[in-house]
LOMAR-184729 format. One record per residue (C-alpha): x, y, z. Coordinates in Angstrom, 1 decimal. Example, Ala and Ser with C-alpha at 12.3 -4.5 7.8 and 13.67 -1.06 7.14 Angstrom:
LOMAR-184729
> xx | yy | zz
> 12.3 | -4.5 | 7.8 .
> 13.7 | -1.1 | 7.1 .
//
This chain:
LOMAR-184729
> xx | yy | zz
> -4.6 | -7.6 | -17.4 .
> -6.9 | -9.3 | -15.0 .
> -7.5 | -8.1 | -11.5 .
> -9.1 | -10.0 | -8.6 .
> -11.1 | -7.7 | -6.3 .
> -12.1 | -8.9 | -2.8 .
> -15.6 | -7.6 | -3.1 .
> -16.5 | -8.3 | 0.5 .
> -13.5 | -6.6 | 2.0 .
> -13.9 | -3.3 | 3.8 .
> -16.3 | -1.4 | 6.1 .
> -18.7 | -0.5 | 3.3 .
> -18.6 | -3.7 | 1.2 .
> -19.8 | -4.7 | -1.2 .
> -21.4 | -1.6 | -2.8 .
> -18.3 | 0.7 | -2.8 .
> -16.2 | -2.1 | -4.2 .
> -18.5 | -2.6 | -7.1 .
> -18.8 | 1.2 | -7.6 .
> -15.0 | 1.4 | -7.7 .
> -14.9 | -1.4 | -10.3 .
> -17.5 | 0.3 | -12.4 .
> -15.6 | 3.6 | -12.4 .
> -12.2 | 2.2 | -13.3 .
> -13.6 | 0.0 | -16.1 .
> -15.3 | 3.1 | -17.5 .
> -11.9 | 4.9 | -17.8 .
> -9.3 | 2.2 | -18.4 .
> -9.6 | 0.1 | -21.5 .
> -6.4 | -1.8 | -20.8 .
> -8.0 | -3.8 | -18.0 .
> -9.2 | -7.1 | -19.5 .
> -11.3 | -8.1 | -16.5 .
> -12.1 | -7.4 | -12.8 .
> -13.0 | -10.6 | -11.0 .
> -15.1 | -9.9 | -8.0 .
> -15.2 | -12.5 | -5.2 .
> -18.1 | -12.9 | -2.7 .
> -21.6 | -14.3 | -2.5 .
> -22.6 | -14.0 | -6.2 .
> -26.3 | -13.4 | -5.6 .
> -25.5 | -10.5 | -3.3 .
> -22.9 | -9.1 | -5.7 .
> -25.2 | -9.2 | -8.6 .
> -27.9 | -7.3 | -6.7 .
> -25.3 | -4.7 | -5.7 .
> -24.2 | -4.5 | -9.4 .
> -27.7 | -3.7 | -10.4 .
> -28.0 | -1.1 | -7.7 .
> -24.8 | 0.8 | -8.8 .
> -25.1 | 0.2 | -12.5 .
> -22.1 | -2.1 | -12.9 .
> -22.9 | -3.7 | -16.3 .
> -19.6 | -3.8 | -18.0 .
> -19.0 | -7.4 | -19.4 .
> -15.4 | -7.2 | -18.1 .
> -16.8 | -7.5 | -14.6 .
> -17.0 | -11.2 | -13.6 .
> -18.2 | -12.8 | -10.4 .
> -16.7 | -15.7 | -8.6 .
> -18.5 | -17.4 | -5.6 .
> -16.9 | -17.0 | -2.2 .
> -19.3 | -18.0 | 0.6 .
> -17.3 | -16.7 | 3.6 .
> -16.1 | -13.3 | 4.8 .
> -13.2 | -12.4 | 7.0 .
> -14.2 | -9.8 | 9.6 .
> -11.9 | -6.8 | 10.2 .
> -11.5 | -7.9 | 13.9 .
> -10.4 | -11.5 | 13.1 .
> -6.8 | -12.8 | 13.2 .
> -5.5 | -12.8 | 9.7 .
> -3.5 | -16.1 | 9.7 .
> -6.2 | -18.0 | 11.7 .
> -9.0 | -16.8 | 9.5 .
> -7.2 | -17.9 | 6.4 .
> -6.9 | -21.5 | 7.8 .
> -10.5 | -21.6 | 9.0 .
> -12.2 | -19.8 | 6.1 .
> -10.8 | -21.4 | 3.0 .
> -13.8 | -20.1 | 0.9 .
> -13.5 | -16.5 | 2.1 .
> -13.6 | -13.7 | -0.5 .
> -9.9 | -12.8 | 0.2 .
> -8.8 | -16.4 | 0.0 .
> -10.6 | -17.1 | -3.3 .
> -9.2 | -13.8 | -4.8 .
> -5.7 | -14.9 | -3.8 .
> -6.4 | -18.4 | -5.4 .
> -7.3 | -16.7 | -8.7 .
> -3.9 | -15.0 | -8.7 .
> -2.2 | -18.2 | -7.7 .
> -3.8 | -20.1 | -10.6 .
> -3.0 | -17.4 | -13.1 .
> -6.6 | -16.4 | -13.7 .
> -5.7 | -12.9 | -12.4 .
> -2.4 | -11.1 | -12.1 .
> -3.3 | -8.7 | -9.3 .
> -5.3 | -8.7 | -6.1 .
> -7.0 | -5.7 | -4.5 .
> -8.6 | -5.8 | -1.0 .
> -9.9 | -3.3 | 1.5 .
> -10.5 | -6.0 | 4.0 .
> -8.6 | -7.4 | 6.9 .
> -5.0 | -6.4 | 6.4 .
> -3.6 | -9.4 | 8.2 .
> -5.7 | -11.8 | 6.1 .
> -4.6 | -10.1 | 2.9 .
> -0.9 | -10.3 | 3.9 .
> -1.3 | -14.0 | 5.0 .
> -3.2 | -14.9 | 1.8 .
> -0.6 | -13.3 | -0.4 .
> 2.4 | -14.7 | 1.3 .
> 1.1 | -18.2 | 1.9 .
> -0.7 | -18.7 | -1.5 .
> 1.4 | -16.6 | -3.8 .
> 4.8 | -17.0 | -2.1 .
> 7.7 | -14.5 | -2.3 .
> 9.6 | -13.3 | -5.3 .
> 13.0 | -14.9 | -5.8 .
> 15.5 | -13.2 | -3.6 .
> 12.9 | -11.5 | -1.3 .
> 13.3 | -12.5 | 2.4 .
> 10.1 | -10.9 | 3.6 .
> 7.2 | -8.9 | 2.1 .
> 6.5 | -5.3 | 3.1 .
> 3.7 | -2.8 | 2.8 .
> 4.7 | 0.5 | 1.1 .
> 2.2 | 3.2 | 2.3 .
> 2.3 | 6.5 | 0.3 .
> 2.8 | 9.6 | 2.4 .
> 2.3 | 12.9 | 0.6 .
> 5.1 | 15.4 | 1.2 .
> 6.4 | 18.7 | -0.3 .
> 8.2 | 17.0 | -3.1 .
> 5.7 | 14.3 | -4.1 .
> 5.2 | 11.0 | -2.3 .
> 7.3 | 9.2 | 0.2 .
> 6.6 | 5.4 | 0.7 .
> 6.7 | 4.3 | 4.3 .
> 8.1 | 0.7 | 4.1 .
> 7.1 | -1.4 | 6.0 .
> 3.8 | -0.1 | 7.2 .
> 2.6 | -3.3 | 9.0 .
> 3.3 | -6.6 | 7.2 .
> 6.4 | -7.5 | 9.2 .
> 6.4 | -6.2 | 12.8 .
> 9.6 | -8.1 | 13.8 .
> 11.8 | -7.3 | 10.9 .
> 15.6 | -8.0 | 10.6 .
> 18.1 | -5.6 | 9.1 .
> 18.4 | -7.8 | 6.0 .
> 14.6 | -7.4 | 5.5 .
> 15.0 | -3.6 | 5.4 .
> 17.8 | -3.9 | 3.0 .
> 15.5 | -5.8 | 0.6 .
> 12.8 | -3.1 | 1.3 .
> 15.2 | -0.4 | 0.2 .
> 15.7 | -2.1 | -3.1 .
> 12.0 | -3.0 | -3.7 .
> 10.8 | 0.5 | -2.6 .
> 13.4 | 2.1 | -5.0 .
> 12.3 | -0.1 | -7.9 .
> 8.6 | 0.9 | -7.2 .
> 9.5 | 4.6 | -7.0 .
> 11.5 | 4.5 | -10.1 .
> 9.1 | 2.5 | -12.3 .
> 5.7 | 3.7 | -11.1 .
> 6.4 | 7.1 | -9.6 .
> 9.1 | 7.9 | -12.2 .
> 11.8 | 9.0 | -9.7 .
> 15.1 | 8.7 | -11.5 .
> 17.3 | 8.0 | -8.4 .
> 15.1 | 7.4 | -5.4 .
> 16.3 | 8.8 | -2.0 .
> 16.1 | 6.3 | 0.9 .
> 16.3 | 7.0 | 4.7 .
> 15.9 | 5.0 | 7.9 .
> 13.4 | 6.1 | 10.4 .
> 15.3 | 7.0 | 13.6 .
> 15.2 | 9.3 | 16.6 .
> 17.8 | 11.6 | 15.2 .
> 19.8 | 12.3 | 12.0 .
> 23.2 | 11.7 | 13.6 .
> 25.0 | 8.5 | 12.8 .
> 25.2 | 7.4 | 16.5 .
> 21.4 | 7.8 | 16.9 .
> 19.0 | 4.9 | 16.7 .
> 18.8 | 1.4 | 18.1 .
> 21.1 | -1.6 | 17.4 .
> 18.5 | -2.6 | 14.8 .
> 18.7 | 0.6 | 12.8 .
> 22.5 | 0.9 | 13.1 .
> 22.9 | -2.7 | 11.7 .
> 20.5 | -1.8 | 8.9 .
> 22.5 | 1.3 | 8.2 .
> 25.7 | -0.7 | 8.0 .
> 24.2 | -3.0 | 5.4 .
> 22.9 | -0.2 | 3.3 .
> 26.3 | 1.6 | 3.4 .
> 28.0 | -1.6 | 2.4 .
> 25.7 | -1.8 | -0.6 .
> 26.4 | 1.9 | -1.5 .
> 30.2 | 1.4 | -1.1 .
> 30.1 | -1.5 | -3.5 .
> 28.4 | 0.7 | -6.1 .
> 25.3 | -1.6 | -6.2 .
> 22.7 | 0.5 | -4.6 .
> 19.8 | 1.6 | -6.9 .
> 19.2 | 4.6 | -4.6 .
> 20.7 | 7.5 | -2.9 .
> 21.1 | 6.9 | 0.9 .
> 20.2 | 9.9 | 3.0 .
> 21.0 | 8.1 | 6.3 .
> 18.9 | 8.5 | 9.4 .
> 15.7 | 10.5 | 9.1 .
> 13.1 | 11.7 | 11.6 .
> 9.3 | 11.9 | 11.6 .
> 9.2 | 15.5 | 10.1 .
> 11.3 | 14.3 | 7.1 .
> 8.3 | 12.3 | 5.9 .
> 6.7 | 15.6 | 4.9 .
> 9.5 | 18.2 | 4.6 .
> 12.4 | 16.3 | 3.0 .
> 12.9 | 15.0 | -0.6 .
> 12.6 | 11.4 | 0.5 .
> 11.1 | 8.7 | -1.6 .
> 11.4 | 5.6 | 0.7 .
> 11.4 | 5.6 | 4.5 .
> 12.5 | 2.3 | 6.0 .
> 11.3 | 0.9 | 9.3 .
> 10.0 | -2.3 | 10.8 .
> 6.3 | -3.0 | 10.4 .
> 5.6 | -2.2 | 14.1 .
> 7.0 | 1.3 | 13.9 .
> 5.6 | 1.9 | 10.4 .
> 2.1 | 1.0 | 11.4 .
> 2.2 | 3.3 | 14.4 .
> 3.5 | 6.2 | 12.3 .
> 0.9 | 5.6 | 9.6 .
> -2.0 | 5.5 | 12.0 .
> -0.8 | 8.5 | 14.0 .
> -0.5 | 10.6 | 10.8 .
> -4.0 | 9.5 | 9.7 .
> -5.5 | 10.4 | 13.1 .
> -3.6 | 13.8 | 13.1 .
> -5.0 | 14.7 | 9.7 .
> -8.6 | 13.8 | 10.8 .
> -8.2 | 15.7 | 14.1 .
> -6.8 | 18.8 | 12.3 .
> -9.7 | 18.8 | 9.9 .
> -12.2 | 18.5 | 12.7 .
> -10.6 | 21.3 | 14.7 .
> -10.5 | 23.6 | 11.7 .
> -14.2 | 23.1 | 11.1 .
> -15.0 | 23.8 | 14.7 .
> -12.8 | 26.9 | 14.7 .
> -14.4 | 28.4 | 11.6 .
> -17.9 | 28.0 | 13.0 .
> -17.1 | 30.2 | 15.9 .
> -18.3 | 33.4 | 14.3 .
> -19.7 | 34.8 | 11.0 .
> -16.3 | 36.4 | 10.0 .
> -14.5 | 33.1 | 10.2 .
> -17.3 | 31.4 | 8.2 .
> -16.9 | 34.0 | 5.5 .
> -13.2 | 33.4 | 5.5 .
> -13.7 | 29.7 | 5.2 .
> -15.9 | 30.1 | 2.2 .
> -13.3 | 32.3 | 0.5 .
> -10.6 | 29.7 | 1.2 .
> -12.8 | 26.7 | 0.3 .
> -10.9 | 25.9 | -2.8 .
> -7.5 | 25.9 | -1.0 .
> -8.9 | 23.7 | 1.8 .
> -10.2 | 21.2 | -0.7 .
> -6.9 | 21.1 | -2.5 .
> -5.1 | 20.3 | 0.8 .
> -7.7 | 17.7 | 1.7 .
> -7.3 | 16.0 | -1.7 .
> -3.6 | 15.9 | -1.4 .
> -3.6 | 14.3 | 2.1 .
> -6.6 | 12.0 | 1.6 .
> -5.8 | 8.3 | 1.3 .
> -8.6 | 8.0 | -1.2 .
> -6.5 | 9.9 | -3.7 .
> -3.8 | 7.2 | -3.6 .
> -6.1 | 4.2 | -3.3 .
> -4.0 | 1.8 | -1.4 .
> -0.6 | 0.4 | -0.5 .
> 1.3 | -2.2 | -2.5 .
> 2.5 | -5.3 | -0.7 .
> 5.9 | -5.5 | -2.2 .
> 7.8 | -8.8 | -2.5 .
> 5.0 | -11.3 | -3.2 .
> 4.7 | -13.2 | -6.5 .
> 1.8 | -11.2 | -7.8 .
> 0.7 | -7.6 | -7.5 .
> -1.2 | -7.0 | -4.3 .
> -2.8 | -3.7 | -3.3 .
> -4.1 | -3.3 | 0.3 .
> -6.7 | -0.5 | 0.5 .
> -7.9 | 1.3 | 3.7 .
> -10.7 | -0.5 | 5.5 .
> -12.9 | 2.6 | 5.3 .
> -12.4 | 3.0 | 1.6 .
> -14.9 | 4.8 | -0.5 .
> -15.7 | 4.0 | -4.1 .
> -13.0 | 6.5 | -5.1 .
> -10.4 | 4.8 | -3.0 .
> -11.3 | 1.4 | -4.5 .
> -11.1 | 2.9 | -8.0 .
> -7.7 | 4.3 | -7.3 .
> -6.5 | 1.0 | -5.7 .
> -7.5 | -0.8 | -8.9 .
> -5.7 | 1.9 | -10.9 .
> -2.6 | 1.4 | -8.8 .
> -2.7 | -2.4 | -9.4 .
> -3.0 | -1.8 | -13.2 .
> 0.0 | 0.6 | -13.1 .
> 2.1 | -1.9 | -11.3 .
> 1.2 | -4.6 | -13.9 .
> 1.8 | -2.2 | -16.8 .
> 5.2 | -1.2 | -15.5 .
> 6.2 | -4.8 | -14.7 .
> 7.2 | -3.9 | -11.1 .
> 7.7 | -7.5 | -9.9 .
> 10.0 | -8.7 | -12.8 .
> 12.1 | -5.6 | -12.2 .
> 12.3 | -6.2 | -8.5 .
> 13.6 | -9.7 | -9.2 .
> 16.0 | -8.3 | -11.8 .
> 17.4 | -5.8 | -9.4 .
> 17.8 | -8.3 | -6.6 .
> 19.6 | -10.7 | -8.9 .
> 22.1 | -8.1 | -9.9 .
> 23.0 | -7.3 | -6.3 .
> 25.2 | -9.4 | -4.0 .
> 23.2 | -8.9 | -0.8 .
> 25.6 | -8.3 | 2.0 .
> 25.2 | -10.5 | 5.1 .
> 24.2 | -9.0 | 8.5 .
> 27.1 | -8.0 | 10.8 .
> 28.0 | -10.7 | 13.3 .
> 27.5 | -10.0 | 16.9 .
//
């Protein structure tokens, strides 16, 4: 398996990207090569600095960089030689089978959808962001790729998210719910109610590769045995960023509270192992990134602030998706299902 890595993507590029490549190559012999895109001279200097000498690491010239603040679609048109565009081109040409980027999310989504196109039967790609809960991991889908989704898009997300949960996370019969403002059937917007009608139709026909839980609320992301939570990209991105900010705030507040007096400091030292375990469980670095499901190639979008550990785990996630043949199985699942049409107004 060959993986293209946008070496200039992210707040701490390129060093952390090369460190992540170094670390995954050291532990994964199944990866044939990692192709790093960016200014080659700069990348080679960074490789020397971090000790990346594995011959499976290759460098491909990309003279431009897409900034985190730039418009994704516009930058893709203007900067055809950007590190993210060149990485996507490598997948398009078959020189790589997967793409990993911690750079501009909009640019990564645009590059993947424009250059790689969608899998057969997929109406719109979606980002599946892992959210740790009491039972494992719930994938929030979509977390930002498709802000103005239609009910038919969420129907496809339910199928794609279920395939990913089944094949990669090894969940026998994934449980799916729709993010709403209450569990009752009458709750939600016209959009969520139309989506529910489509999902129920699929269930009634015996074609659903999942168990439908119905409407779910924010707390269900963490307290319910839920594997896929469906929403439009606008809602999903707000939920994701709110959860990230809450986790950071809680960590900061705990540190401040423990420093108030010596007794609390002693208690914090005694509970250090437990605090670290919780931090590891909730830290995005432990998961690496979020798969962009539905495009013709494995694409993993990592956090902009990714460390070398996060990049390593994002590359690991890409390798797992390739190993378990997620995309062929998504196409297979969609081909076996007669997708119901949206209810007429």
